[in-house]
N, C-alpha and C positions, 0 to 999 in steps of 0.2 A: 375248483378247488379238491378234486378227489386227485388231482394231477399233483397239487400241493402237499396234500396228506402224504399220499406216498413218497413224496420227497423228503418229508421230516421221519416218517419211520426208517427209510433206506439210511439218512444221517445218522438215526439214534441206535442204527444195528452197527454201523460202523464205528461210531464212537465207542462202543461197549467193546468189539473188537481191538480197537486199537488202544485202550487204557491199560494201563499194566495192572495186573491182577496184585491185591495189597499182601503182603507175607501173611500167611497164616500165625505164624511167630518168629520173631526178631527180637535180638537183644542188641544193647547199645550200651557199651563201655562207657561209664561216668566218670571213673578214677581209676586210677592203677598206682600201688607206691611198694614197692619191694625194696626192701633192706635201705630203706629211709629214703629212697630216691621216688621221684613223681616221674613216672612213666607213660603217663595218661596220654602224652603227644606222640611218643617215639614207639611205644610197646614194646620198647625191647631194652634188655637189661643185660650188661655182659658180666658173668661172674665167674671165678677161678673154680677149675673142676674139685667137686667135695664141699662146696661153700654153702653154708647153711642159708637159708632164704627165710625169711620172715615179710610179713607186710597183708596185705589185703587187694581183692578187687572189687567194684560196686557196680551194678550194671541194672540196666532197666531192661525189662522183659515186657515185651509187647505181645498179648495173646489174643488173635482174633477168631479163636477155635468157638465153635458153639457151645451154648451154657451147656454144663453137666461134663466136658469132654475133660480126662485127665491130663494135666501140663505138669508134671514135675520139673524141680529146676534143681540141677546138681553141679557140681565143678571137681576138675581133675587136673593135675599134672597129665603130659602123655609119658612118663618115663618110671620105671620102677626105682625105688630105692631099700637101703637095706634095711631089715626088719619087715617089708612086706615080701611075701612068697608071690601072690598074682596081681594084675591090675585091679581085680574086681575089689582088691581093698584097698585102693587107691582113692577111691572118688569118694566124695564128700555131698551127702543130701543136704539141700539148704532148703527145699520145701516141697511138701508132697503134691501139691498142685496149685498153680500160678491160677487166679481168676481172670476173667475177661479185662481186657483194658491194660494200662500199662503200671508195673507195681516193682518196686525197686528191691534189691537184694544185694547182701553182703557175703565175700568168700574170704575169711581168713585162714591163709595157708595152714597145713597143718604142723603141730608143733616142731617133729622132729625132719623136716623136709631139707634135704639138701640138693643140690645141683648132681646130676651124673659125672662119673669120671670118663670123659670121651675126649677123643683129639678137639684141638683147637678149632674153632670155627665152627662146629656142629650146633645146631639150632634145635631146641626142644620147646614145647610150649605149654602154657596154662590156661586153661580154659573154663570158661562157666555155659553150660547148656542147657536148653527146656525144648520138650520134646511133647508130641499128643502120640503118647504112648499109654500101655496098659499099666503099668508102675514104674516105680524107680529105677527096679531092677533092668528094666527093658530100654530106660533112656540111655544106660551105659554100653548095653551089651544085648544081641541077639543070639546069642550063641548058647543053645542048650545042651547041657552034659548033666546027664543022670538026673533031669527035672529040674535043675538050675541053670540060671542064666551065667554066663562067664564072660568075664570080658578078657579076651586074648589079644596080645599086642601085636602077632605077628601072623602074616598069612599063613606061614608055613605051618604053624599050628593044628591047620586044617578046618579052620572057619572059613565061611565063604560070605558071612553077613557083612554088611557094608556099615559096620558101628564106628564108635566115635575111634575104636583101639586101632580100627583100620584104616579110618582117613587117610587120604593121599595127602599132600602137599597144596594142591588146589582148595580141599577145603580148609585146612587150618590157615593159609593165606587169608581166604574169605573171612574167617573168624576173625584175623588182624586186622585188617582192613579197615582203615581210619573211615571210608564210606558208608560203612555199613557192617552186617554180620551174616554168618551163612543163615538163609533162609529159604524156605520151600525145598528142603531138602527131604527127601524122600526117607526116611529114618530104614526102612529095611523092608524086605518083599513079605505080602500080603500073607504066603504061605508061613512062613516063620514067625513073624510077631504082626502082624498085620499093618496096614498102612498108616501112615502117621507124617507129620511136619517137624522139622525142626529148626530150631533159633542156636547161634553160638557167637561169643565173644573171648577173644583169647588175647595172649602177650606172648611175645618169645623170650626164650632163655639161651644166650648163647655163651658156649665153653670158650672162654680166654685161652690163649697161651698161659702155662705156668710162670709165674714170676721166678727169674733167676737173678741173681745178686752176681753183682762182678766188682770188681777192684783194678785202679790203673795207677802206677805212680809215674809221673810224665816229669820229663827234663824239658827246661827251658828253649825255646827255640831262638829267643832273642831276651837280651838285656843290658842294660846301659845304665848310667847317671847323669843327669844335668845339672851344670851350676849356674845361678844367677849373678856370679859374679863378675866384676870389673877387673878384677887382678889380672897382670900378665901372667901369660902360661908361654913357656917355650915348647912348641908342640916338635918332636923331632921329624914329623913327616913334612914339615913345611919348612921354608927356607927362613923364615920370619917368626918373631913371637906374636902372639895374640890375646884377646880377652879370653878367659874360662868360658864366659857365655856361649862364645862360639865355636868350642871344642866338642868334639865326640869323644867319649870314652867306652865306644862298644867294645875294646878289644882289652879293657881292662879287667883284673882277675877279682875287681872289688866293685860292689855297691855301695855308695856312699850315701849318707842321710845327714844334714846339718840343719839345726832351726835357723841360723843366722842372724842378723842384726835386728831388732826392733827398731823403729824409727819414726819419721815423718808419716802421716797418712795412715798411723797404725799396720802398717805391713812390713814385710821383713825384705832384707836385700842380703845379699852374700850367701843363699840358701841352696841347699844341695838336696836333690830327692831322685829316686828312682825309677825306671822301668823295667816290666817285664812281661813276657808274653810265652803261652803256650799253643800246642797243637791239639786241639780238642776234636778231631775228626775222626777218633777210635771211639769216642763217645757216640751209640744210637742215638739220633734225634727223638725217638718214643722213649728215652730212659728217662726214669725218674732218678733226678739227682739225691741222693741219701746225706752224704757227705762230702767235702769237699774243703783241702785245707793246704796252704802256701805257705811252706816253710822255707827260712832262708838262718844260715850258720852266722852269727855275730862273733867278731874276732876282734873288737876293741874295747877298753877299758870304761868306757864312758858309756850312759844311758841317755836314753829319751821314747817319748811315748810317741809311736810308730802308727799313722794311718793309713787303710791300703784303699784306694778307690779305683773304680774302673774307668778305664779312660774311652776318651770318646773320639778319638783323633788317631788316625793311622801312622805310623811313624817306622824308621829304618834303625837297626841296631847298629849299623856303622856311618851312621849319617846324621843321627836324631843330635841335637845341640838345644838350649834353653832357646835359641834363637828362632830354629826352622825343625821340621819334623824331618825333613830330609831335604840333600841338597838338589836345588832345583822346584822343593814342595814349598807347602805353606809354610809360613811366616808365623809360628804362633807364639811368639814372644809375649803378645798381650794378652793371651789366655790364660794362665798360670794364675791369675789372683781373682777372676770372675769365674770361674767354675766351667769355662769354654771348651778347655783340651782335656777336663776329666770330671766325671761326677762328683759335684759337692758332698754329697753326703757319704760318708765314709762307710763300707762296706764291713770293717772291721777294725777294732782298736787294740794294740796290744804294747805293754809297758816293757821296753827292751833295758834290760837291766846289766846286764853281765856276758860273758863270754858263755857260746852255746846255740843250742835251736830254739827259734821263736815260728811259730805257725798264726797264721789268721784264717778266719774262716769266712769262705768264698764259696758256700753253697748257692748262692742264691744267683751269682754271677755267673757261675760255670754252668747253671742251667739255662742262663740268658744267653751266651755264648752258643751252647750247644743248640739251641732252638732258632739262633740268627747267627751263622757262622761269619756273616758278612760284618758283625759288629764286634766280633771278637779282637780288639785292639791292645788286650791284656790290661795291666793293672800300674798304679802310680804310687809309690809308697814315700809318706812325706813326714816331717814332724808334723805330730796334732796340737802342737804349743799354739795359743792363740795371743800370746803376748810374752815379753821379756826375752834378751837376748841370750843367744848360746851359740858359740863357735866352734865347740866340741864336735867332734865327728863321732858318729858309730857306723860301722861298715858291715858290708855282709858280702861272704864268698859268692862272687857270679858264675856262670856257667862255663867261664876259662882258668876258674881254680885251677890248680895242679892235683890237687886230691879231689877224686870224683867223691868219696863220701861224704866232702862238705858242699857241693854243688847244691843249689835250689832245687826243690821239686815240687811237685803239685800232687796230693794224694787226692783220689776221687773214687768214692764206691758209690754206685747206683744200680738200680733194677731195670731188667727189662721183660716183655710179656705181660700179661694180664690184663692188658687194656684192650679197647675195642669200640665200634665193630670192627673184625677183621677179616669181613668177606662171607656172606651169607651162604652155609652149606647145609645139607640135611643129611 
């Protein structure tokens, strides 16, 4: 019996030694919303240098300190901004003393807060803290100067106290951690401010690279037109006549569009439509396309409403015809009426009424091509009419036109930079 009692005591002592001690003070981040973004999960927001910051942090403070212990709650960014001369000015008192147990607090960012003007990728923090210290001033700093506690941001300022202003990245990263918050941290030495424990939860503010706006005017790398007509065509490149639907027009100086004859099965015959493609590799994949217009010069006297569609299949300039995409390639003649060869929904419509320049808005398409280069098969331009016959042609100059100033072009305006995260650095 005595042996069993000894064993029970030993096991009880071992349990005490191996059970983790409960943190005296800890903080849990419940919600963080900055500039309209919910960053509770990521705990990271990427902003432009000098960008205004608005929003709030909600936290739960868990205090296991003895009753009567002063546990003030305060919050702060860990940088200065214009209008503030010392870091002691930047912190916001939230509560002069958190009672025992769990209690929720909210920190609204200062009304005039904006991000630092520092190089891209630099990380700063916004944190909420609670500590078992003498008063609020001690919560932010243990540095005493002429009887006043001052929060100095930089070690070279002469301070040796390990306060919030001089926290290393280890503590800040622990405060940002989703798993928990800074806890059990000895605020500063007993000879300076007295012993204390600390709790903290924080979010990261990363400075993005500044946005830069760029413009490009691109010439096509390929263009041609196709004809569905069964009319005979004498091709000087081959020793016999053929039908137009088998002919390639890739070396033509013009790009034709003909509505054609509307007849049986509510479809068109003898129509013509044009293909055109541009190389967009010069546009950065992380670019934001602000504007993109494909422009063609019409030189005929007739008019037609012309729609532009994103092509879904590859083709070769000097080999494509109505019948096939290229010699020995896919026979795509059956895909012109059912949307297999091109996107059925038009990217844009334009009424071509006279001689001159006409431009189609292809902003969304350019964004798709830039992000998915393997899908850049260019565009298909055709009559937008769904009924009625019209065999008159409109024609645009192609990239083979004698006059450079009348050839097709694609104008793209885009911005780069300002996105993230771009690699964490402090």
